[in-house]
C-alpha positions in Angstrom: 119.4 213.4 78.9 122.1 213.0 81.8 125.5 214.6 80.5 127.5 212.1 79.3 130.9 214.8 78.8 133.9 214.1 80.5 133.5 214.8 84.3 134.3 213.8 87.6 132.9 210.4 89.0 130.8 211.7 91.8 128.8 214.3 89.4 127.7 211.5 87.3 124.4 209.1 87.9 125.3 206.1 89.2 123.8 202.3 87.9 120.4 201.8 89.6 118.8 198.6 89.9 115.1 199.7 87.8 115.1 197.1 84.8 114.8 193.6 83.8 118.1 193.5 81.8 121.4 195.7 81.7 124.5 196.0 79.6 127.7 197.2 80.7 130.7 198.0 79.2 133.8 198.0 79.9 136.3 200.9 78.1 139.8 199.9 77.5 142.8 200.7 75.1 145.7 199.2 74.1 147.7 199.6 77.3 144.6 198.2 79.5 143.1 195.1 76.9 145.2 192.1 79.2 143.3 194.3 82.2 140.2 194.0 80.9 139.9 190.5 79.1 140.4 189.4 83.1 138.0 191.6 84.3 135.1 190.4 81.6 136.3 186.7 82.1 135.9 186.7 85.7 133.2 188.6 85.7 131.1 186.1 83.7 133.0 183.2 86.0 131.6 184.9 89.2 128.3 185.9 88.3 127.3 183.8 85.0 126.9 187.1 82.9 126.9 187.0 79.6 130.2 188.3 78.2 130.9 189.5 74.6 133.4 190.1 72.8 136.4 192.0 73.7 136.5 194.7 70.5 139.6 195.8 70.0 137.9 199.0 67.9 135.4 201.0 68.6 131.7 200.1 68.3 128.7 201.1 68.5 128.1 204.3 70.0 131.2 203.7 72.1 134.1 205.9 71.9 136.7 203.3 73.2 137.7 199.5 72.5 135.1 197.9 74.9 133.8 194.4 75.8 130.1 194.6 76.6 128.8 192.3 79.6 124.5 191.1 79.3 123.0 190.8 82.9 119.7 191.3 84.3 117.9 192.5 87.6 118.7 189.4 89.5 122.3 189.5 88.7 122.5 193.5 89.2 123.0 193.9 93.3 126.2 191.8 93.0 127.9 192.6 89.8 127.7 196.4 89.7 129.6 196.7 93.2 132.2 194.3 92.6 133.0 195.7 89.3 133.3 199.1 90.6 135.9 197.7 93.0 137.5 195.4 90.8 137.4 197.9 87.9 141.2 199.0 88.8 140.4 202.3 86.6 138.6 201.0 84.0 135.6 203.3 83.0 132.2 201.4 82.6 129.6 202.8 81.1 125.8 200.8 82.6 122.6 200.9 80.8 118.8 200.0 80.9 117.4 197.6 78.3 114.5 199.1 77.2 113.1 199.2 73.5 114.9 202.1 73.0 118.7 202.0 72.1 118.7 205.7 72.1 117.5 206.1 75.4 119.2 203.0 76.7 122.6 204.9 76.1 121.4 208.5 77.6 118.5 208.6 79.6 119.2 205.2 81.5 122.8 205.6 81.1 125.1 205.8 84.2 128.9 205.2 84.7 131.7 203.8 86.9 134.6 206.0 86.7 134.6 208.6 84.6 131.9 209.1 81.5 132.4 209.8 78.2 130.9 211.3 75.1 129.4 208.7 73.3 129.0 208.5 69.5 125.1 209.1 69.3 125.2 208.7 65.2 124.9 205.5 65.2 121.4 206.2 66.5 120.3 208.5 64.0 121.4 211.5 65.6 
């Protein structure tokens, strides 16, 4: 499993296009909720990705407020570099989708920005 504790960007797994489907979870807080909304809405418009609800609370394994973007391998190569360039300091968890949600959030997890420690207890851990 990759280490998802806080460490410098560049020392954590970077997203790679090796799955059929993906989620990107844009993390934000009270001071950056507007920035996150604009980023996610623009990603939806530009790339045709599915934009989930903007959660102004912790949801699932995510230790921060978040918004989910759902996309596939054909959208990956354009979306992920754009997200990295446009995220404006927001951290983004990107993971492939398999049939194993725990592995998706650990083994298949990569980051744009700083990683966070996920709450794996939601997966029975």
